[in-house]
C-alpha positions in Angstrom: -1.6 14.0 -3.0 -1.7 12.3 -6.3 -3.0 8.7 -6.4 -2.0 6.8 -9.6 -2.9 3.6 -11.1 -1.7 1.6 -14.2 -4.8 0.1 -15.9 -2.6 -2.3 -17.7 -1.0 -3.8 -14.6 -2.2 -7.3 -13.4 -2.4 -5.8 -9.8 -6.0 -5.2 -8.7 -6.9 -1.4 -8.9 -7.9 -1.3 -5.2 -4.4 -2.6 -4.3 -2.8 0.1 -6.6 -4.8 2.8 -4.9 -3.6 1.7 -1.5 -0.1 1.2 -2.8 0.0 4.6 -4.2 -0.8 6.1 -0.7 1.8 3.8 1.0 4.4 5.1 -1.5 3.6 8.7 -0.8 3.9 8.0 2.9 7.2 6.2 2.6 8.6 9.2 0.5 7.4 11.7 2.9 5.0 13.3 0.3 1.9 12.7 2.7 2.0 13.1 6.4 -0.1 12.2 9.5 -2.9 14.5 9.8 -3.4 15.1 6.1 -6.8 14.1 4.7 -6.8 11.9 1.6 -8.9 13.0 -1.4 -12.6 11.8 -1.2 -13.1 8.4 -2.7 -15.5 10.0 -5.1 -13.0 12.5 -6.3 -10.3 9.8 -6.9 -12.8 7.6 -8.7 -13.8 10.4 -11.1 -10.2 11.5 -11.7 -9.0 7.9 -12.4 -12.2 6.9 -14.1 -12.6 3.7 -11.7 -15.4 2.5 -9.7 -16.1 4.4 -6.3 -16.1 1.0 -4.5 -12.8 0.1 -5.9 -11.3 3.4 -4.3 -13.1 2.6 -0.9 -11.6 -0.9 -1.0 -8.2 0.6 -1.2 -8.8 3.0 1.5 -10.2 0.2 3.7 -6.9 -1.8 3.2 -5.1 1.3 4.5 -7.5 1.5 7.4 -7.0 -2.2 8.3 -3.2 -1.7 8.1 -3.6 1.2 10.7 -2.4 3.9 8.3 -5.7 5.9 7.9 -8.8 6.4 9.8 -12.1 6.4 7.9 -14.9 8.5 9.3 -18.3 9.2 7.9 -18.4 13.0 7.0 -14.7 13.4 7.6 -13.2 11.2 5.0 -9.9 9.4 5.2 -7.4 10.9 7.4 -3.7 9.8 7.6 -3.0 8.7 11.1 0.3 6.8 10.9 3.7 7.6 9.0 4.0 4.3 7.3 6.7 3.0 9.7 6.9 -0.2 7.3 5.4 -2.4 10.1 3.7 -4.5 7.4 6.9 -4.7 5.6 8.9 -5.7 8.6 6.3 -8.5 9.2 6.6 -9.7 5.7 10.5 -9.7 6.0 10.2 -11.8 9.1 7.8 -14.1 7.3 10.4 -14.4 4.3 13.3 -14.9 6.7 11.4 -17.7 8.3 10.8 -19.4 5.0 14.5 -19.0 3.9 15.5 -20.8 7.2 12.8 -23.4 6.6 14.1 -24.2 3.2 17.7 -24.2 4.1 18.7 -21.4 1.7 21.6 -19.1 2.4 21.4 -15.4 2.9 22.9 -14.9 -0.6 20.3 -17.2 -2.2 17.4 -15.5 -0.4 18.7 -12.1 -1.6 19.0 -13.3 -5.2 15.3 -14.7 -4.8 14.2 -11.4 -3.5 15.9 -9.3 -6.3 14.3 -11.6 -8.9 10.9 -11.0 -7.2 11.3 -7.4 -7.3 12.0 -7.5 -11.0 8.6 -9.3 -11.7 
């Protein structure tokens, strides 16, 4: 699996590492049971700090997407069912209701946010 980053992005590199794996899961490129490249390999290939990659992998672990084991590395354990995305959508919907916005207004706000 290719893990990519954009060094010019304002998004932290660890977040980009995690997002790259999430994207691979959502597109079906990565599957449960697959082993992620070692953090050392990714850090060397992307020319970033080893601890940055480990932070990205830890985010994925905290989300329940990968299991980190000493000597075994990072293994995908979930298919990325978008449970985190569903939680974020619920939070957004609650905010929309709180501010009294219409569904159309909320969709427009969301579209604008996706363009940023």
